[in-house]
C-alpha positions as CSV (number, residue, x, y, z in Angstrom):
1,M,-15.8,23.2,18.6
2,M,-15.5,21.5,15.2
3,T,-12.7,19.7,13.5
4,Q,-12.9,19.0,9.8
5,V,-10.8,16.3,8.1
6,D,-10.8,15.8,4.4
7,V,-9.4,12.3,3.7
8,L,-7.8,11.9,0.2
9,R,-6.5,8.8,-1.4
10,H,-3.4,9.1,-3.6
11,G,-3.9,9.2,-7.4
12,L,-2.6,6.7,-10.0
13,P,0.9,5.5,-9.0
14,E,3.4,3.4,-10.8
15,G,3.4,-0.3,-10.1
16,D,0.3,-1.3,-12.0
17,G,-0.8,-4.8,-11.1
18,C,1.3,-4.9,-8.0
19,L,0.3,-5.3,-4.3
20,R,1.7,-2.0,-3.4
21,G,1.5,-1.9,0.4
22,H,4.6,-0.3,1.9
23,T,6.5,-0.4,-1.4
24,D,7.3,3.1,-2.3
25,F,6.0,3.4,-5.9
26,A,6.2,6.9,-7.4
27,I,3.0,8.9,-8.2
28,T,2.4,9.5,-12.0
29,P,1.5,12.8,-13.6
30,T,-2.0,11.5,-14.1
31,G,-2.2,10.7,-10.4
32,L,-1.1,14.2,-9.4
33,N,-3.7,15.7,-11.7
34,Q,-6.4,13.4,-10.2
35,M,-5.5,14.6,-6.7
36,H,-5.6,18.3,-7.7
37,Q,-9.0,17.8,-9.2
38,A,-10.3,16.0,-6.2
39,I,-9.7,18.9,-3.8
40,A,-10.2,21.8,-6.2
41,D,-13.1,23.1,-4.1
42,I,-11.0,23.3,-0.9
43,T,-10.0,26.9,-0.2
44,K,-8.7,26.7,3.3
45,V,-6.5,24.1,5.0
46,D,-4.8,24.7,8.4
47,Q,-2.8,21.4,8.4
48,I,-1.7,18.7,6.0
49,V,-1.0,15.2,7.3
50,S,0.3,12.6,4.9
51,S,1.7,9.2,4.5
52,P,5.4,9.5,3.7
53,L,5.2,7.2,0.7
54,Q,5.8,9.1,-2.5
55,R,2.4,8.4,-4.0
56,C,1.0,10.5,-1.2
57,S,3.8,12.8,0.0
58,D,4.8,14.2,-3.5
59,F,1.4,15.8,-3.7
60,A,1.4,16.8,0.0
61,H,4.6,18.8,-0.5
62,T,3.2,20.5,-3.6
63,F,-0.1,21.4,-1.9
64,S,1.7,22.6,1.2
65,S,3.8,24.9,-0.9
66,L,0.7,26.3,-2.7
67,T,-1.3,26.9,0.5
68,S,1.5,27.6,3.0
69,A,-0.2,25.0,5.3
70,P,2.2,23.1,7.5
71,L,2.9,19.4,6.6
72,D,3.3,16.5,8.9
73,L,4.6,13.3,7.2
74,D,3.4,10.5,9.5
75,K,4.3,6.8,8.8
76,Q,1.3,5.7,10.9
77,W,-0.8,6.6,7.9
78,Q,1.0,4.2,5.5
79,E,-0.7,1.3,3.9
80,L,-0.8,-2.2,5.4
81,D,2.6,-3.9,5.3
82,F,2.2,-7.1,3.2
83,G,5.6,-8.5,4.2
84,V,7.2,-10.6,1.5
85,W,4.1,-10.1,-0.7
86,D,4.6,-6.4,-0.8
87,G,5.4,-4.9,-4.2
88,Q,4.9,-8.1,-6.1
89,L,2.6,-8.6,-9.1
90,H,-0.8,-10.0,-8.2
91,K,-0.5,-12.7,-10.9
92,T,2.9,-13.8,-9.5
93,L,1.6,-13.9,-6.0
94,W,-1.4,-16.0,-7.1
95,Q,0.8,-18.5,-8.7
96,T,2.9,-19.0,-5.5
97,Y,0.6,-18.2,-2.6
98,Q,-2.9,-19.0,-4.0
99,Q,-4.1,-20.8,-0.8
100,E,-2.6,-18.2,1.6
101,L,-4.0,-15.3,-0.5
102,D,-7.4,-16.9,-0.6
103,M,-7.4,-17.3,3.2
104,F,-6.2,-13.8,3.8
105,W,-8.9,-12.1,1.6
106,R,-11.6,-14.3,3.1
107,D,-10.6,-13.7,6.7
108,P,-7.8,-11.1,7.1
109,W,-8.4,-10.8,10.8
110,H,-7.1,-14.3,11.4
111,N,-4.7,-14.7,8.4
112,T,-1.6,-12.6,7.9
113,P,0.7,-12.1,4.8
114,H,4.1,-13.7,5.1
115,Q,6.2,-11.6,7.5
116,G,3.5,-8.8,7.2
117,E,1.4,-6.7,9.5
118,T,-1.6,-8.4,11.0
119,L,-5.0,-6.7,10.4
120,P,-5.5,-6.2,14.2
121,E,-2.2,-4.4,14.3
122,F,-3.1,-2.3,11.3
123,D,-6.5,-1.5,12.7
124,L,-5.0,-0.4,16.0
125,R,-2.3,1.7,14.2
126,I,-5.0,3.7,12.3
127,I,-7.2,4.2,15.4
128,Q,-4.2,5.5,17.4
129,A,-3.1,7.7,14.5
130,W,-6.7,9.1,14.2
131,Q,-6.9,9.9,17.9
132,R,-3.5,11.6,17.8
133,L,-4.6,13.7,14.8
134,L,-7.7,14.9,16.6
135,T,-5.7,15.7,19.7
136,D,-2.9,17.6,17.8
137,H,-5.2,19.4,15.4
138,K,-8.4,20.0,17.3
139,G,-10.6,22.7,15.8
140,K,-8.6,22.8,12.6
141,K,-9.3,22.1,8.9
142,V,-7.1,19.2,8.0
143,L,-6.2,17.5,4.7
144,L,-5.2,13.8,5.3
145,I,-3.5,12.2,2.4
146,T,-3.3,8.4,2.6
147,H,-4.2,5.0,1.1
148,A,-7.3,3.0,0.3
149,G,-6.7,0.4,3.0
150,V,-6.2,3.1,5.6
151,M,-9.4,4.8,4.5
152,R,-11.4,1.6,4.9
153,Q,-10.0,1.0,8.4
154,L,-10.8,4.6,9.3
155,L,-14.3,4.2,8.1
156,R,-14.6,0.9,10.0
157,H,-13.7,2.8,13.2
158,I,-15.9,5.9,12.5
159,L,-18.9,3.8,11.6
160,E,-18.3,1.2,14.3
161,M,-18.3,-1.6,11.7
162,P,-17.7,-5.2,12.9
163,Q,-14.4,-6.9,12.5
164,T,-15.3,-8.9,9.4
165,A,-13.8,-8.9,5.9
166,R,-17.1,-7.7,4.3
167,Y,-16.4,-4.0,4.4
168,L,-13.2,-4.5,2.5
169,Q,-15.1,-5.5,-0.6
170,R,-18.1,-3.2,-0.2
171,L,-16.3,0.1,0.0
172,Q,-15.1,1.2,-3.5
173,L,-12.4,3.8,-3.2
174,P,-10.9,4.8,-6.6
175,Y,-7.7,6.8,-7.1
176,A,-8.1,10.3,-5.6
177,A,-11.2,9.3,-3.7
178,R,-12.1,11.7,-1.0
179,Y,-14.5,11.9,1.9
180,R,-14.9,14.3,4.8
181,I,-15.3,13.7,8.5
182,T,-16.5,16.5,10.7
183,I,-16.0,16.0,14.5
184,F,-18.0,18.0,17.0
185,H,-16.3,18.2,20.3
186,D,-18.9,18.8,23.1
187,E,-18.5,20.4,26.5
188,H,-18.0,16.9,28.1
189,N,-14.9,16.3,25.9
190,E,-16.8,13.7,23.9
191,D,-16.3,13.5,20.1
192,W,-19.2,13.2,17.6
193,P,-17.9,12.3,14.2
194,Q,-20.1,12.6,11.0
195,L,-19.2,11.2,7.6
196,H,-19.8,13.3,4.5
197,W,-19.4,11.2,1.4
198,P,-19.6,12.6,-1.2
199,V,-18.8,16.0,0.1
200,S,-22.0,18.1,-0.2
201,Q,-22.2,21.5,-1.9
202,Q,-22.8,22.9,1.6
203,F,-19.1,22.3,2.3
204,A,-17.8,22.9,-1.3
205,S,-15.9,26.1,-0.4
206,S,-14.6,25.0,3.0
């Protein structure tokens, strides 16, 4: 049995120059168009799973209406909670929290935003959300709409990358970035995930 999950980042939202995190900035018309273009080759979806934040969920509702695919809004797929830093301009944060920001970006596993979510907590949240998605939607074609930070943590899990900060800088995920994960479930109930990035023409009409 095979499960197919297309993972899509939201398009351009409002809040340019801000550390968005859990702050619920709206998606822009440009962002919606970017997302439509990113999945234009997908012809069949059995299930849509989305972060409930507007920059993801607005498109999720629209696509669910277009395809009649059921939609599950799941807060476990939200971006990292940056605490008191959340929603603030990067330049303002740098003026006030320069040392703390530098420590966080250099070693986020051991440094946490003020009153924010720790990276180990975030990592565990994404792993648990992924395991639940595969259990609930095994054998389906799923569209998962989420955030860049979430997509990096999911790749860290799928590719068994070490708990370092390096993958955060090495994975470029622009607005409306998309990758696909196919998971083969064998007769021993073991999962064999495979990353397709970019999605090859072999899967273009899936």
